[in-house]
Steps between C-alpha positions, in 0.01 A plus 500: 500500500693343788854393424383149611333472162796606285678234290818378663781255411675210668811435280338500149147404624250787470213485752186708465511617867678445833263255652606139543286208589730346757558125453212315665437133545181441295409135568377458133720229365391144426659194653763499229586864606385638163308812407119482513212704382479631856839659450397662176188656659696631802779649300268648240319685776835630634607618157162663439524652838790725400801346663826584310697187595341180621735259674378134497589367842689204646551302174741217591808435304573147629271233651702509825378851555129438462276598798147408387288310257351815358832675425611572146820361354753623253729198571460331157399563144160343551398819675571716193163480317302622799749770590485635138120520528538697826747758358289547188193565717685770693664664197170524314385729782794735496681382813844339545560181691792353686527155663640448850756226500457306826649223708366437852818357643421358844150664483409218257520256785130479575411421141797273424470305828136433399619317186782313658788740417737715702540875448842663494631834619841669535563339840304330770420715800455300816220605738367766269206679674378649178490185279398143531530231236740233379776620270863448435791716376563558134810334354735676261347292218146604610599865495648473151185334374281773645716780347448337162127449570450875557687585176302240304173635647593855388572378152148334493349825632651694203383237256152511647473877442552632850648856501732434800573261777506571882692275744324441824762602751266569795237357731705203643550326166827365360684817414412667825609182679843542335518863588399479867789406748232327705408243233831490323763361733717355229874542549605435133474734205123533521485637859672720752564854379226702335652451148519121557135495614426690182695270275191302402326824401798597287552173331127463425508847346806418292343171377175677408682778316700245293173331398280803428747744359600860605164682451237280677409661839595299809337624819514381859264520801742542789442439869727753668412417859372189680186509713668422827815594702814310421437469125597719210517863611411803288850640477623179340184478280573848364858390414358189328264722288792718394706190400209345298447828315875526427506144370230577243148440643278742318253591780458420867167448673563549873332270756568278790726193537432215737169501678456529875190420697147582391401771254707768671815295440419449130457707184119486501426720799135520603256773585651771278213739591670839544740702283779459758490122463535510124820476295668304778810414293527839331776622734714203399439584136591864562836405658584263217386748230779736622763245430413329170475616146227247392120546554359420845153363566328579822256233629307442822173635606431778249126587504490880447579661165644827642751300709612287209536812283704678767745210535580527121491880489758522782732254323462234772406230240437480130202251508214422724425126539156380607394157604187455719316806376504364148354166620193695622506769224682393190388825338639723773776658290255587216265660756782718626605588148148603417500746790371314801714543811297257717713300738538129404223300669730211604481467877811281529315215667724239332208271432623485139826350635306249702301397192819454303634278776187293484576427132245748364555768230606827644193715543348762732317296763378808679319627191325170462388503867357858457303390198361184664 
């Protein structure tokens, strides 16, 4: 059997294989941001489909970080009953589940502006060609409140039965805004040098660890390079990964930071139709794997089993994270475990992303069109 299907650990958490369902916005929440039956069905299919670790995506820790009406919350205790139903559903099927702790930062502007509120980010960037929306700079009091909100959310996650938490530190959201010298132009203790731009990451981790104890796994999805010139560069992103591992984060999923223009400047690259286009962040993961002692997750365009297997066999990463292929084929991992080596049928059209932005539940639009 392939080593991808051997049990493996993150801290004290034992997973049945090395496949991760990368955190994915699902669009399933109700207007109160609570878990619905649509969640239970989607996550049951993923657990039945063989994934080792499912990461529930973009679950906001504070109302100021919300980005849509269909996004889930872990910002208050009212969320707990639904979250407990979700974790039980996954555990009954043999999988483990983490929740991604999220704050949109300035990316919350479109949603918050629509309800008469102003988003906040590390600093206001004038004439930003990559972002538009009304937002202001976080105050010291705001930052302290958000640090505590992440810690409180992690404590709720543990109470709700999640097996781990993952901070969203990529894809242009709050933590990646703090890390990037382009979006963080603060000159006080929260900006400037790399360590100061990582201070938010460090203090959030410390607050979480105080509230969940020493054994609960704390992961991070880290954007190590921005999608345009003049932002965070890979050399500094690698240093950031090494610092976060040294400070105690239990696993790093390696992705992109701020988004540039169109799909090519973002994490969801389109038209992944040849082997050469797959695994487009794997080189970053390989370089970081050389320098950290914690598990590394490679994400970004994996479609072919042999390529995924080779990345792990060569020691370039410890886990393979999949997003869009599992939207179309939630049973893909089980198919591979049962001996199929067929390439994932996802065509990377990004219509699932467009549906989510329309307020719909995440689903494979292409499959529906083929069946119509």
